[in-house]
Structure formats: C-alpha cells, structure tokens
N, C-alpha and C positions, 0 to 999 in steps of 0.2 A: 417615841417620835423619831424622825429622821431629818436630815438636811433638806431644805427646800430646793427646788430646781434653781431658783434665783440665787441662793447662796452658793450652790455647787458651780454655777456659771461664773460667779464672781471669783471663786477660788481658782478656777481654771484660768481665768484671765490674769489674775495676779501671778500665777505660776507659769504663764505662757503655754498652758496646755501640756506641761511636762512634769515629770516626777521631781519633787523638791529635793531628792537625794541624788539620783543618777542623771536627771535631766533628759530622760528618754520619754517619748510620747506613749499613748495608750495608758491613761491613768484612771483611777477611781478616787473619789473623795472619801476620806476616812476620818474617823474620830481619833484624836490624839489620846484623850482619856475616853475609854470606851463607854458606850451607853449602859452596859451592865454595872459600871462603877459610877453611874449618874453623870456621865460626861454630857456636857451641854451641846445643843445643836447650834453652836455659834461659830462665826468665822475664825475666832481665836482658837477654837478647839478643832479646826478643820485643816486637813493637809492633803495635797494631791500626791499620790504614790502609785508607782507601777506595782504589779503583782509581786515581783521579786523583792523590792525594797519593803513592801508591806509585810512580807514573811520575815524579814530581818528586824524591822522596827516595830511593827504593829503588835499591840497587846504586850508590850515589854516595858514595865514601869521604870526600869533602870535607864531606858533610852529616851524617855519622853522629853526631858529638858534638852537633850542633844537634838532631838527631832525638831523641836520648836526653833532652836537656834539655827539649824540648817535650813529650815523653811523660811525664816525671816531673812536670812542671808541671801537665799535664792530670790526672794521677792525684791530685795534691793538691787540685785544684779539685773533682773528683768526690767525693773523700773528705770534703771540707768541707761538701758539700751535705747537705741533710736526708736522712737514711738512708731509702730507700724500704722498703716492706714486702717481705720476701723470702719467697717461697713455694717449697718444695721439691715438685716435681711429677715423680714417676717418676725419669727419668734426666737431667733438665735442671733448671736453676734459672731462675726467672722473676722479673721485677720488675713490680709494678703500683704506680704512683704517680700522684698527682693534680698536674697542672701547669696553668699558664695557657697558653692557645694563643698569645696574642700580648700585647704590652704594652698595646695599645689595648683589650683585652677583659678584663673581670673575671670572665668565666665560666670555670669549671674544666673540665678535661678529664682523664680517666683514660687514661694512656699505657701501652700494653702492648708490651714488646719481647720478641720470641721468635726463637730460633735453631733451625733444622732442621739436624740433623747428617747426615753422609754415610750412616750406617748406618740411618737412618730411612726408611720408605717412606711412600706416600700415606696409608694408614690410620693409621699412627703419628702423622703430622703433623696430620691432620685431627682426630683425637680429642684431641690436645693442645690444638689451637686452640679446639675446642668447650669443653673444660674451663677454659681460660684465660678465655674469654668469660663462662662461668658465674660464675667467681670475680670477674671485674670487675663484673658485674651485682650480685653480693652485696656486695662491698666498697665500691663507689661507685655506689649505686643512683640511677638517673635522671640520671646525669651523662653528658655526651658522652664518647665513647670513640674513641681512635685506636690503630690497630695498626701496629707497625713490625716487619716480617718480614725476617729475614736467612736465607740458605740456604748451608750449607757443601757444596761439591762438587756432585754431581748435574748435572754438565756433560758434554756430548758432546764429541767431538774438535773439532768446529767452534765450540765455545763456547756452543752453545745448551743450554737446560735439557733434562734427560731427560724421558721421558713422565710419570713420577709428579709431578715438580715443575711441569711445564707444566699438567697437569690440575688440580693443587692450586690454582695461582694463578688460572688462567683460568676454570675451571668452578666449583670449590668455593668459593673466596674471593670472586671478583668477581661471581659470579652467585647466591651464597647468603649467605655470612657478612657481606658488605658491609652488608647491611641492618641488622645489629646494631651498626654503627659509624657514626660521623660521617665519619671519613676512614681510609683504609688506605694504607700505604706498602709497596710490594712491590719486589723487584728488577726486575720487569717494568714496573711503572707505579705512579704515585701517583694515587689516585682519591678523590673526595668523594661521599658518599651524597646524592643530590638529594632524598631523602625523609626523613621523620621517622624518626630512629633507633628501631628496634624494642626494646621492653623485654620482649617475650614470652620465656618460659623457653626456653632452648636444649634441643632434644630430647635424651633420654637415649641414643639410639642413632643411629649413622651408618648410613643406609640409602640406597644408590644403586640406583635402579630402572632396569632396562633396558626396552627397547621391549615385550617380551613380558609383563612384570610390571606395567606401568603401566596403571591404569584409564583408560578412554577419556576420562573427564571431567578427568583430571589430566595429559593428554598435554603440556600446556604447561609443566608442572613437571618433566618428565622429567630425571633426573639431579640433582634438587634435594635439599635436606636435608629429609627427611620424618620425621614422628613417626607411627608406626603407630597410636597411640591417637587420633589426630585423625580426625574424620569429614570427608567431602568438603565439607560445609557449613562446618565450622570452618576448613577450608583457604581457602575463598572469603572468609570474613571476615578471615582472617589476611592475605591478599593485598590486601584492600581498604585495610588500614591503611597500606600502602606508597604509596598514592596521595595521602596528605596531605603535600603539598609544603611544605617549610619556608618 
C-alpha cells in the first residue's frame, strides 16, 4: 500500500509544504520506516523531505530517530507561527500569507504555495492557479507576489515531466502567469519577473488558441492567456505595461 492523498495533504500542511530538515519547498512524502520493512502508512511514519535530504536520511536506520525528532520539532515551529489564511478551493487546500522577502527588506510579499496532484491534468491545474492568483490579488492588493509550485507524480520513466506538466510550467506559467508575480519557484526553474508585476484582473476563462484560431494581429501571443472580451487595442495596451522595467 501507499499513503493516501488525504494523509499526504495533511503532512504537507503540518510541514508548511517544506522539507522537515532543510525547510525548502518541492517535497515528497516518504516513509520513515520503509514499506519493505513493513513500515505503516500512518502519519506518524510519514515525513516531508526534499530530494537532497531524502538521499541523506532516507532508508538509513541509524538516522530514523533523529529524523522523527527533527520532523516533530519542525511541526512545532510551523504550528507556533502566525496562522495563515486557509482557503478551501475545490479538492485542495491552499495557503496565502504575507511574509517579508528578506531581513534586509521591509516590503511585504504574498507567498502562495500550491500542490498539483497526480490525478489533475493541465486544465485542472491552470484553472486552480488562475483562481489562486485572483484570490491573492483580492486579499493582498498591490503587494508583490511569489508562487511556490510543487507537483506530485506526472513523471515519465526517465524522470522527466509528462506533457501536461511540462506544458503547464514552460508555456502557461513562464510565458503567461509569470507577469502577475514578482517571482515564481517551479520544479523546473526559479525565475524573477523583470517587469512590473501586473495588477490587471485575471481573465475569467482559460483559452488556448491554436494557429488556425489566432487572429493575424495576435500571432505573437499564440498560446497565451486570452480574455475574449478584450479587443486587439486593449491587448496592445496590456502588453505595453510589461515594458515598464522595475
């Protein structure tokens, strides 16, 4: 057997979506006592680890006690922190909280952590991300935003992402959604928006245009996030805003 999606979600929430050891994002939920040694699929036997820390601590009997202690200590730290706003959105739970980007900066940043699960496809994930961005704009207006994205599964045999998650990260997020954020952290890459973060309303619909459907004047925006209520003139004005370098 394996951990249920409900249990994995609970572990991620308890760990604030971060590795219990190094506290970095992009984690998987692992057994402390492995299944091959009859390790149970329980929350007490589960821990969130990044790939690096899993290599160091995973499947190492001498470090299991230490791993549990470090996990429980991290849970206490997370629990003691200011409770972020919890938003129930369809089949996942999201957290939107305002944090400082660095000790040297007094500017606030809205940090959004989102997990895409194995059963979700491109459309599911894209629409969730659009809704989360809308919520962040509403709850933290005109504040810088950072997106932290984690993806469960969606891997091919060679370890690469499947078509849906490659397309989501490379085309949808990096070429479209990025402009609504100051920085975005993906499994593929961490990238900073070189332009002024957009505050324009997120379109209500996700529309991917193919070559035959794209107007000639909008060819350069093919595959982009489009709102059918926008005129071509409005689109040109919209894109001009991205040229305002910070």
